[in-house]
C-alpha positions as CSV (number, residue, x, y, z in Angstrom):
1,M,43.1,-61.8,-15.4
2,S,42.0,-61.1,-11.7
3,I,39.1,-58.6,-10.8
4,E,41.9,-56.3,-9.4
5,Q,44.2,-56.6,-12.6
6,T,41.0,-55.8,-15.0
7,I,40.0,-52.7,-12.6
8,L,43.6,-51.4,-13.0
9,E,43.5,-51.9,-16.8
10,N,40.3,-50.2,-17.0
11,L,41.5,-47.6,-14.9
12,K,44.1,-46.7,-17.3
13,V,42.0,-45.7,-20.2
14,L,39.8,-43.5,-18.1
15,S,40.2,-39.8,-18.1
16,P,41.4,-37.9,-14.9
17,L,37.6,-37.0,-14.2
18,Q,36.2,-40.6,-14.6
19,Q,39.0,-41.9,-12.3
20,Q,38.1,-39.5,-9.6
21,E,34.5,-40.5,-10.1
22,L,35.8,-44.3,-9.6
23,L,37.7,-43.4,-6.6
24,D,34.6,-41.6,-5.0
25,F,32.4,-44.4,-5.8
26,S,34.8,-47.2,-4.3
27,E,35.1,-45.1,-1.1
28,F,31.2,-44.8,-1.1
29,L,31.2,-48.6,-1.4
30,K,33.6,-49.0,1.4
31,H,31.8,-46.5,3.8
32,K,28.6,-48.3,2.8
33,S,30.1,-51.8,3.9
34,A,31.3,-50.3,7.1
35,S,27.9,-48.5,7.7
36,H,26.1,-51.8,7.5
37,T,28.4,-53.7,9.7
38,S,27.8,-50.9,12.3
39,L,24.3,-50.8,11.9
40,S,23.8,-54.3,12.5
41,E,25.9,-54.1,15.5
42,K,23.8,-51.5,16.8
43,Q,20.7,-53.0,16.1
44,N,21.7,-56.1,18.2
45,S,22.5,-53.7,21.2
46,D,19.7,-52.8,23.8
47,Q,20.2,-48.9,23.0
48,P,17.6,-47.3,20.8
49,Q,18.9,-45.4,17.7
50,N,17.6,-42.1,16.4
51,C,17.0,-41.1,12.9
52,Y,20.0,-38.5,12.9
53,D,22.3,-41.5,13.9
54,L,21.1,-43.8,11.4
55,A,21.1,-41.2,8.7
56,L,24.7,-40.3,9.7
57,E,25.7,-43.9,9.4
58,L,24.0,-44.6,5.8
59,G,26.0,-41.4,4.6
60,V,22.9,-39.6,3.5
61,I,23.7,-36.6,5.8
62,G,25.5,-33.7,3.8
63,V,25.1,-35.5,0.2
64,A,23.1,-32.5,-1.4
65,E,25.0,-30.1,-3.2
66,N,24.7,-26.2,-3.8
67,L,22.1,-25.8,-1.1
68,P,22.0,-23.6,2.0
69,P,23.7,-25.6,5.0
70,D,20.6,-24.9,7.2
71,L,17.2,-23.6,6.3
72,S,17.5,-21.0,9.0
73,T,20.0,-19.1,7.2
74,N,17.2,-17.7,5.0
75,P,14.6,-16.0,7.1
76,A,12.1,-16.3,4.1
77,Y,11.5,-20.0,4.8
78,F,9.8,-19.1,7.8
79,E,7.6,-16.5,6.9
80,G,4.2,-17.2,8.1
81,F,5.3,-19.9,10.4
82,G,3.4,-20.5,13.5
83,T,0.7,-17.9,12.7
């Protein structure tokens, strides 16, 4: 039995929620692979990269859930800042 067949057989016995998790993970792996290729290509270029671009390519931007999208949405975070 091939790897593909084994994965499909295992997929059939999973709950819909587990199937969604498996799909999410496979998409993560696909994105991670593409990011590493892109990173290695950029590392060989003469243009410097900033931290934001690297984090975006690695897929770590926006991974936190149930948090405010920006700290500036809550002015309490800035109380006493700069004094």
